[in-house]
N, C-alpha and C positions, 0 to 999 in steps of 0.2 A: 630444147630447154631442159636443164638438169633437174633431178628431183629436189636437189638442194635449193635451187632457185624457186621452184614451185612451193616449197614448204615455207609458209609465212607465219611467224609468231604473232598471233592475234590476241595476246593477253591484254588485260585492262591497261597495263602500264606501257603498252607498245605504242609508240608514236606512229601514226599512220604515214606510210610512204606514198606520196602522190606524184604522179607524172602528168604534166599538162602538155598535151599535144595540140599546139596552137601556133600558127605562123605569124599572127599579128602581135608584135612584141608588146604593144601597149596593153592589149587585152591580157596577154600571158602574164606580164609583170603585175597587172592589177589583181588577177586571180591569185598569183603567187603570194602577194602581200596579204590578201584577205584570208587565205587558208593557212598561211604561216602564223598569222595572229591567233588562229584557233589551236595552235600547237602542233600542226602537221609539218612534216618534212616534205618540201615541195621542190620539184625540179621541172625544167622546161625542155621540150623537144620541139623544134620548129619545123620538122618534116616528119612524114610517116616513116621513112627509112630510119631516121635517128631514133624515133620512138621504139621501133621494133628492136633496134640494137640495144637500147637501154633496158627494155623489158627482158631481153635475152640474158643479160648479164647481171641483173639486179632484181630482187623481188619487190614488187609494188603492191600495195593494198588496193590502189585505185588509179584508174586512168581517166582523166577528163579530156575528152576527145572532140576537137573540131573535125568536121567531115571534109571541108574544103582545104586541101593542102597543096603546096607547090609541086610536089612530086607524085605521090600516089593517093588514091582515094581513101578517105578515112574508113569507109566500109570494108575495104580490103585489109586494112590494119586490124579491124575487129575480127574479121573472119580468120586471119592468121593467128591472132591471139587465142581464139577458141580452138582452132585446129591444133595448136601446140599443147592443148590441155590445161592452159592457165585458168585459174579461177579468179584472177584479178577483177575487181569491180570496175564497171565502165559506165561513165555518164557522158552522153553525147550532148554537145552544145551546138546549136544551129540557128540560122536565120529563119524567119517565118516562111520564106519561100521554099525551104527544104524540110518542112515538118514531115512530109510523107516519107522522105528518106530516113529521118530520125525514127519513125515508126518501124520501118524496115530494119533499121539497126538494132532495135530492141528484139526483133524476131530472131536475129542471128546471134544474139548474145549480150547486147547492152542491157544494163540494169535500169537505166532511167535516162531522160533527156530534158534539156531546158531549151526553150526557144529564146533567141536573142531579140531584143535586149532583156536581160534579167537583172534582178536586184541582188545586192550582197546577201540579203537574208535568204533569197531563193537558192543561191548556190550553197550557202551554209547548210540549209535544210536538206538539200539533195545529197550533199556529201555525208551529212550525219545519218541520213536514212540508209544509204547504201553501205556505209561502214558499219552502222549499227546492226544491220541485217547480217553482216559477215562475222561479227564477234560473238553472236549468240550461238551456244552449242547446238549441234545438229538436233533437230526435232525428230521424235519418233514418227513413223509413217501414220498418216491419218487412217482411222478405221473406215470401213464402207459407210457406216452411218454418219461419221463426221464429214466424209467426202460428199455425201448427199446433202447434208446440211449446208456445207460451203457452196455447193452448186446452186442451191435454192436462194441463198443470200446473194450470190453474184447475179442470178437471174433477176431478182428483185431490184438490185442496184442498177443493172443495165436498163431495166424498164423505167426506173426513176429518172435516169439521165435522159432517155429518149422522150419521155413525157415532158420533161422540163424544156427540151428544145422547141417544142411546139407551143409552149406557154410563155417563154421568157426570151424575147429577141436578143437581149444583151448576152445571155448565156449562149444562145445559138451562135452569135458572132464570135464570141470568145473561143468556143469549142472549134469552130471552123478555122480560126486563125492560129490558135495555140495548141490545139489537140489535147493530149492527155494531161498537159500542165494544169488544166482547170478542173481536173477530176479528183483532186486530192481529198475531198471531203466524202468520197464514196468508197465503199468497201469493194474494190475491184482489183483483180490481178493485173499484172502488166499486159498479159495477152488480151484481156477484156478492154483495157484502156486503148491498146493499139488497134483493136478491131473497131471500136467506136470512132476513134480519131481518123481512121483511114476508110471507114465505110465498108469494112470487110463483111459483106452480107453472108458469105459462106460460113464464116466462123460463128456469126450470130445465129444463123439458122440451126447450125449443128449443136450449139451449146446453150442457146436461150430458147429457141423454138420460134413459132410463127409470131409475127408482129402485126399490130393494127396498121392501117394506112396512116394514121396520125403519127405513130411511132416511126414509120418508115420514111417520113418526109425528110428528116435530116440525112438519113443514109443515102437516099436517092440524090439529094442535092450535093452531098459530099462526093459521090461517085461522078456526078455530072461535072463538078469542078475539076476533079482529077483528070477526067477525060479531056476537058477543055485545055 
């Protein structure tokens, strides 16, 4: 991928260039209509191979990627994009049965994911969030004190989520089925959302610390479901 292709003009007046990697034509055309109405330039690739070809020849601000494709796995497409050094934003869209895979996709470079079926407002919000994060000028590196404060905030938020799972059955079910999609109200990094959604006890122990048995209930059930 050339440096020219990698360099994307993200000024305020720049219309976002979006590629939809989706083989279901009805879904793809519906998303194209929704996002085009928001002023974005939207193109469709119905296979992973075609998506990689288009990404190679043209700069895109955002890829909306289904993971189940007729030719190659969407995860392999994401890996290739990041291996090429592209900073194109990536939103994964997936069925409930593959939420675990979506979490893995975020770990290898996706910025967000939506579980199908999702609403028009949800896809608009996800696109705005990812694109918004990409037009903001690069921030200075956080100081050690700021990093410590951020870590404490995230620890508090993870505890809030896990405490809520033991007190709110509806939240428990939603988190089990939809993963990080239900954590928008919490100040959590993508890594923290992914760890909670997948039951990544190693990450939680390393970054949050020891949990009570009450807080661990959701994590254990999540791991049991994954193993099953």
